[in-house]
C-alpha positions in Angstrom: 118.0 73.2 97.1 121.2 74.7 95.8 123.5 72.7 93.5 124.8 72.0 90.1 122.8 70.7 87.1 124.4 67.2 86.6 122.3 65.8 83.7 119.3 66.6 81.5 117.2 64.3 79.5 113.7 63.4 78.4 112.9 62.1 81.9 113.8 65.3 83.6 116.8 67.0 85.3 119.3 65.6 87.7 120.7 68.1 90.3 123.8 67.4 92.4 122.7 69.0 95.6 125.2 71.0 97.6 122.7 72.6 100.1 119.2 71.8 101.1 117.0 73.5 103.6 113.3 74.1 104.0 111.6 77.4 103.3 109.0 78.4 105.9 105.6 77.2 104.6 103.7 79.4 107.0 102.5 82.0 104.4 102.2 79.9 101.3 98.8 80.0 99.7 97.5 76.6 98.8 96.9 76.3 95.0 96.0 73.6 92.7 98.2 74.3 89.7 97.0 73.0 86.3 99.4 72.6 83.4 97.7 74.1 80.4 98.7 74.0 76.8 101.3 76.7 76.7 99.7 79.8 75.2 101.4 81.9 72.7 104.3 83.3 74.6 103.3 86.9 74.3 105.5 89.7 73.5 108.0 90.3 76.3 108.1 94.0 77.0 110.9 95.8 78.8 110.4 98.9 80.9 112.5 100.9 83.4 109.4 101.9 85.4 106.1 100.4 86.5 103.0 100.9 84.3 99.4 100.5 85.4 99.2 96.8 84.5 102.3 96.0 86.6 101.1 97.9 89.6 97.7 96.1 89.4 99.4 92.6 89.3 101.7 93.5 92.2 98.9 94.9 94.5 96.6 91.9 94.0 99.4 89.4 94.4 99.4 87.1 97.4 102.7 85.5 96.4 106.0 86.4 94.8 109.5 84.9 94.6 112.6 86.8 95.8 116.0 86.1 94.2 119.2 87.2 96.0 122.9 86.4 95.6 125.9 86.1 97.8 129.3 86.9 96.2 130.9 83.6 97.3 128.0 81.3 98.2 125.8 81.6 95.2 122.2 82.5 94.4 119.1 81.9 96.5 115.4 82.0 95.7 112.7 82.1 98.3 108.9 82.6 98.6 107.1 85.6 100.0 103.4 85.4 100.6 100.7 87.3 102.4 97.3 88.9 102.1 96.8 90.6 98.7 98.1 94.1 99.1 101.0 93.1 101.4 103.4 94.4 98.7 103.2 98.1 98.5 104.0 100.3 95.5 105.2 103.7 96.6 107.1 106.3 94.6 108.1 103.9 91.9 109.6 101.5 94.4 108.1 98.5 96.2 108.2 97.5 99.8 106.8 94.6 101.9 106.9 93.7 105.6 109.0 90.8 106.7 107.0 88.2 108.6 108.5 85.9 111.2 109.5 82.7 109.4 112.2 80.0 109.6 114.8 82.3 111.2 117.4 81.4 108.7 117.6 84.9 107.2 119.3 83.7 104.0 117.8 86.5 101.9 118.8 89.1 104.5 122.3 87.7 104.7 122.7 87.9 101.0 121.3 91.4 100.9 123.8 92.5 103.5 126.6 91.4 101.2 125.1 92.3 97.8 121.9 94.4 97.3 121.2 92.9 93.9 117.8 91.3 93.9 115.1 90.1 91.5 111.3 89.6 92.1 109.0 87.3 90.1 105.2 87.9 90.3 102.9 85.5 88.5 99.2 86.0 87.7 98.0 82.5 88.4 94.7 83.1 86.4 96.3 84.1 83.2 99.9 82.8 83.5 101.3 86.3 82.8 104.6 86.9 84.6 106.3 90.1 85.8 110.1 90.0 86.5 111.7 92.9 88.3 115.5 93.4 88.7 117.0 95.9 90.9 118.4 96.4 94.5 116.8 95.7 97.8 117.6 96.9 101.4 116.3 95.8 104.7 114.8 98.7 106.7 114.4 98.3 110.5 111.3 99.9 111.9 109.5 100.1 115.2 107.5 96.9 115.7 103.8 97.4 115.2 103.8 100.6 113.2 101.5 100.9 110.3 102.7 98.5 107.6 104.5 96.2 110.0 101.9 93.6 109.4 103.8 90.7 110.8 105.1 92.6 113.9 108.7 91.9 113.1 109.9 95.5 113.0 111.5 95.1 109.6 110.6 95.5 105.9 112.4 95.2 102.6 112.5 98.1 100.1 113.1 97.3 96.4 114.4 99.8 93.9 113.6 98.9 90.3 116.4 98.7 87.8 114.6 96.9 84.9 111.3 95.2 84.2 110.4 92.3 81.8 106.7 91.5 81.5 104.3 89.6 79.2 105.8 86.1 79.2 102.9 83.6 79.6 103.6 80.5 81.6 101.8 77.2 80.9 100.1 77.1 84.3 96.9 78.4 85.8 95.1 78.1 89.1 91.7 78.8 90.6 91.5 81.1 93.6 93.9 79.9 96.3 93.1 78.8 99.8 94.8 81.6 101.8 97.2 80.7 104.5 95.5 81.1 107.9 98.8 82.7 109.2 98.6 85.7 106.8 98.4 88.8 108.9 96.0 91.5 107.8 97.6 94.5 106.0 97.7 97.7 108.0 
């Protein structure tokens, strides 16, 4: 949903919805999230490059959230999921294959207009989060080459501008039930 925050209160938030569309659920891992007593927030650390803990979280992730923006249509957040290791860390940058999805291409359309992007990774066992800001570009490849796990012939490359890590969220989850649609990594 995209919209405007209309009201807040003890009972929740009210959003005046401008746009609503479904994300493709095909690659979402099934998790039973538990709300836990919010741990001490942790010290938020800022970096301009990945450190070993960041790389470890990214390479074991089966889910992350991609934020993009369009100069006149606003911001968009969408899910990306796959087999752990589907996000590759290479030369201080990240890349991941694009999988066939809902064919709406909202993120790609936004990136064609504005390369600004943000990624959010969450360690669902500890609640630790990793937020990366930077730029992203769509790369067209030959379908079926190594790393084209979904066979779509495209991937997204992300250049890191800044990193914020260490914030602990008040959630946790046991191991997920992987989506049966996740392609193997190549």
